[in-house]
N, C-alpha and C positions, 0 to 999 in steps of 0.2 A: 519348496524352496527351489528345486530343480525346474519346475514347471514355470515359475516366475522368470527364470533365466532365459527361457525360449519363447515365451508368450509375450506378445506386444501389451505392454500395460495399458490399462484403461486411463490411469491418471499418473502424471509426472509431478511429484511434489518438489518445489524449489524452496529451499530454506536458506536464508542468509545468517551467517553466524558471525557476529562481531563481539568479541569478548563475552560470549554467552554460552560457553561450552556445556555446562550442566543443563541450562535451559534448552538447548538443542537437543540433547539426549531425552530429556523429559518430554519434549514436543514429539519427537519420533516415536517414542514409546506410546504415548497416549494416542497417537494415530494409529499405530499397529493394534493397540489392545481394541479399539473401537471400530475397526474396519473388518468386515468379513472377508474370508479368503476368496470368495468370488469376485471380489474387486481387486484386480492386480494393480499394485502400486510399485512405481519406482521412486527413490528418493534421491534428489541431488542437493547436496550441501555445498554452498559456495562459501568459503572462509575469507571474509573481506579484510585480509591483512590484520588479523586479531593479533593482540599482544601474547606474550607467554606462550608461543609455538602452538597455539590452539589448532591451527590448521593441521599440523603434523600429528597432534594427539587425537584429532577426529579421524584422519586418515588411518591411525593405528587401531582406534576403537572399532571402526568398521571394515577393516581389510578383509575379514572372512564373510562380510555380508554381500551376497551377489545382488541385491536389489538396493544397495546404497553406494552412491558414488560421491567422492569428496573432491572438490576443486579449490585449490588455494590461489588467491590472487597476490600479487606483489604490493599492490597499494589498495587502499580503501576506495573501491569505486562508486560508494554510495548505493542507494536503493534500486534505482532504475537500471544502471549499467551492471550491477551485481546480479540482479535477477535475469538480465539478457544474457550474461554468461552462463547461468544456469539453463535457461531456455534453449540455448543451442545445443545442449546435449539431451534434451527432453525428446521423448519419442511417444508419449501418451497421446490419446485422443482429446484429452482435458489437461490443462495445466492449472495447478493449485499452488499460488505463491502465498507462503505462510509465514508469518514472523516466528522467529525463535521462541518468543515469549508466549506461544499460543499453546492451549491444552484442549484435547478433545475429551468430551464427557459422553458422547454419543456417537452412533454411526451417522455421520454427516454425507459421506460420499455416496452412498447407494441411492438416496433420493436425489441428490444433486445430479448424478449422472442420469438418472431416469428423466429428471425434469429437462435437462439440456437436450437429450436425445429426442424428447417429444417436442420442445420448443425450439426449432432450427434457428429463429430469428434472435434468439438470446445470445449475445456475446459473451457476457460475464454475469455471474450472480454472487450474492454475499448472503450471509445469514446473521442472525442476532448475536451480539457481542454481550457477555457477562464479565463483570470484573472479578477480582479474586474473592470478593465476598458473595458472588452469585447474583449480584444486581444487574439489571439491563442498563447498558450503556449506549450512546450513540453509535448507530451502525450503518446509517445512510445519510447523506446530505444533499441539499441542492447546489447547483452550480453557483459560485459566488460572482455573479455578475454585477452589473450597474444597480439594479434593483434591490439585489441582496445587500449591497454596501451602503447605498444612499437611503434606502427606504426600511431596511431591517426586514428580518425574518417574518414578523407577523403581517406587514403590508405585503410582502412577496406573495404569501400563501392566499391573501385576499385577492390579489391581481391575477393569480394563476391557481385555479383550483386542482388542477392535475398534479401539482407538485405535494407529495405527502409531508406532512410535518416531521420534523426531525425525531421528536420523541412520540410520534403517533403509535397507538397500540394496534398495529396492523395484523389482521387475522389471516390474511391469504397472500400468496405470491403477488408482489405489486412492483409495476415498473417505477424505478427511481432515477435521479440524475447519476449519482455514483454511490459505491459502497466503500466503506473504510478499507484500507489497504493491509490491514493485519492478516486478512484471508480473502483472497480474490480467486474465484473458480471460473476459468475461461474455456470457451471452445477453442481448442488449439488453432483451428483454421482461422477464426475470426482474430485471434491474438496475432497470427502472423500477417494477416491481411491488413491490420491496422498499423503495422510495424512494431508492435510490442511496446514496452516501456521506453520512454524517452530517456536516453542515456545522458542527455544534457542536465537533467534534474538531479542534483546530488540527494536531496531530502525534501519531503513535503510536497503535497499536492499532485503526486503521480497518478492517484486514482482519479481525480478531476480530469486530468490530461487524457488519460487512456480511454475513459468512458465517453468523454466528449467525442473523441475521435471515432470511436466505435458507433456512438449515435449518428454522426455524419454519414457513415456508411451504411446505415439503416438497422444497426443491431441495437437491442435493448440491453439495459442493465436492470436485473431483477433482484428484488430483495425476498428472502424466503424466510418468514419470521418464526416459523415453528421449529427450525433448527438452530442450534446454540453452540457456542464454544467459549471458552474462558481466555481472555486476554490479560495477561498480568500487567502490561503496559509500562514503558519507560524504563525497561530493565537494563538497557544498553547504554544509558547516559542521560544526565540531567538536562533539562530544557534551559541552558544557559543563555547569555546574551549573543553568543556566536550563533547558537541555533535559532534564535528570535529573529536574527537578520537573515539567516537562510531561509527561514519561512517566509519572509517578506520577499526575498529575491525570487524565490519558486514561485510564489503567487503572481508576482507581476509577470514573470517570464510566461507562465501558463495563460494569463489573462491577455497578454499582446500576441501570443501565438494562435490562440484560438478564437478570441473575441474581437481582435483587430485593434488597429492604432486608435481610433476614436474613443472606443469604450476604455481602452487602457489609460489615456491621458485623463479621462474623467475619473477614473478610480485613483490613479497615482495623485492627481491634485486633491482629490477628496481626502486621501490619507495623510498627504502633507499637511492640510490645514487641521485636521483631526490630532494629528501628533503635535502640532505646534500649540494649540490651545491645551492639550493634556500636559504639555510639557511646562507651561506657565504654572500650573498648579501642582504637578507631580513631576520633579526633576527626573525621575527614572525613565521618562519617555524622551528626554532630550537626546540620547544616543540614537534612538531610532529615527527621530526627526532629522538629525544631522546625516545620518547615514542615507536615509531616503533622499534628501535634499541634494547631496553631493554624488552619490554613486549607487543608490539603491535599486538601479534597474538593470544592471549589467552583471551577468554570470561570472565575469572576471573577478568578482569579489566574493565568490562563492568559498565556503570552507573546504571545498575540494582541493583547493590550491594551498591549504594550510594544514597539511597532514600531521605535522609534528605537534602543532597546537592542538588539533583534534584529538591526538592521542592522550593528551593530558587532561582532556575535559571528561 
């Protein structure tokens, strides 16, 4: 313990806590259990204005842990800004942004550190996700541009053989467009160079955005299929209508920011037409159509600005 207090950590683990007190404790315990002493890790917990005084409870829980720091925010900053708060306190050579509902079942860090040290052109990597039943789930995805939306995944893969299929059984480290955000392992220098997570994005598509920006800077996003972790998924809130709208807002923001106004308008109008015809046969799509038609491209309508409503969901 004393050694870690004075030794620069190899890895800074940043975990957002939002009403997931026990999950956060379990997450950290699983990482500690499966990480050898040779890998020095510091843990930065950002409590994103949880209910029931969870931030204070976490601070009390870890008050005697020299390798764990708890930061409490006054409002829910969302994924991007919350992680940026944690990253400002990070001192490691590598940053691991890990969801509170993640459990390690093996030593993931040793090989990831070795891989990143050997491959200096890699900005971020991810590994295979398992669900609570131990089944493999989607762990990497292609950028969702015009071809993806208009042609679908199958035709996208046919027009670009370099893009791995979402459910491909990959056997070796493979370059992908982006990895799922429940566990992203960054070269700290690359993370800082690209500006980190975009705090304008409250929820969803943060991985698309940051991996796209890293790619523009010449960094690769790599998927390491032989390493695995469990993601319990969705433990901090249901995917309700507010979050569906937020999902759409974030997607359109990321598309406009990274792909340009022309592709943005193609995708937006495609989605409008798609929601219109879906709403004719399935009324549940009508709120999404009207939302996109009248205000679906402005972050002014993000649930970031609806903190009280968000707390109830």
